[in-house]
N, C-alpha and C positions, 0 to 999 in steps of 0.2 A: 385513573387509567395510565398505566407508561404506556410512549409511542416510538416509535423507532421507521427504520428501512428496509428494505430490500436491496447490498447492493450489488454490482455485476457479477461480482464474484458468487455471487447468488449465496449472502452470510445478510444472517439477518442480525441489524446492530441498531443496539437500544441509548440510552446516555442513561450513566449511574452516580446519583452523588455519594461523595463516599465521606464516611465526617472519621477523621482520623485525632488529634492531641495538638488542639490548640490551630487546626487548618484540615481543608475541607477541598473536596475536587471535585468537577463535574467531568467524568472519563465516558468515549466512546467502547463499550465491549460487547464484544461476539454472541447471541448465543448457542448456545451446546449441551444438547441434550446427549447428549453423550456424556457428560459431566454428568457426579450425582454429586456434588463438591457445592459451595455455595460461588464464590466469587475469586480468582486469578486477579495478578498485578504485577508487573513487574518490578525491579529490586527500584528500581528511580524513587517512584511509588512509593512506592513501603515507605522509605524515607523518609519522603516530600511530608508524606501526612506523619509519619514518626508514630506507624501503627508497632503498640506491644505486641513481642513473640511472646506465646504462647504454649510454642511445641515446635515438634514435626511431626511430619506423616508421612507413612509409605502410600505411595498413590502407582498406578497405573497408568500408565503415558499411551497415548491411540497407536501409538506402534506395539502396545501388549508389552511392555516395557517396565520392568518395578522401576523406581526411584524416590529416595528420599527428598522432602521438599519442607522449606519454613514454613510453620503456619503461625499467622497473625491474629489478631482480634479488629475489628473495626465494626461503626456500623453505614448501615446507608440509609438515605430516604427511598423508601418501597410500596409505594399505595399510599403516599402524604406523611407517612410514619416513620419517626427512626426507628430500626431493625436493627441486631448486635445478630453479627456472621461470621462468620472466621474466613478469612483468604490463606492462599496458598501460594507465594512464592514463583514465579515462571517467571521466562525469559524469551517469553512472548506476550503477544497482542492480551487482554483481560479477555477474560470467558467468566458468563452468569449461566452457573451451571443449575441442575434439576433442584438443587434444597432451596437457589433463591424463590424459585416459581412455584414451590407448595403451594399450594392455596392460591393457584390467579389459573387464567384461562388462559390460553394463548391462541392469537390468530394469525395466521403469518398469509400474506397474500403473495407468494413465489412466483413473482415475476419481477421484472429490475425495474426499480423504486416504491417493489410496495410497500402496502402499508403494514409494517408488524403495531397489536397491539399487544396488554398486557391484564387482565382485568383482572379486583382477587376479585373471586368465588365467594359468592351470600350463604 
């Protein structure tokens, strides 16, 4: 099970271990159910992890504007197992999207310091 907390700003935060080429990093990421991808990371983390670029992707961001973002390949530890995912480079804080949550049950206690749990569906 993956756990996290609700922050005062009413955002759900979890820790995700991202694996690149010979590097690993545990990052705090915001759960974003409006994001259909897997994960976003800022440029400095992508370079630190030495993630291989696999292309670009047209994406519609929160304000409805279409942008072209660089697309990378990474692994994460998810429910105790390595999982291959796509990472979009953004200049914002890391986001975990619905593709990452697929096959999971998400429970939120939406109060300050409330519990966030993500459990695999069996």
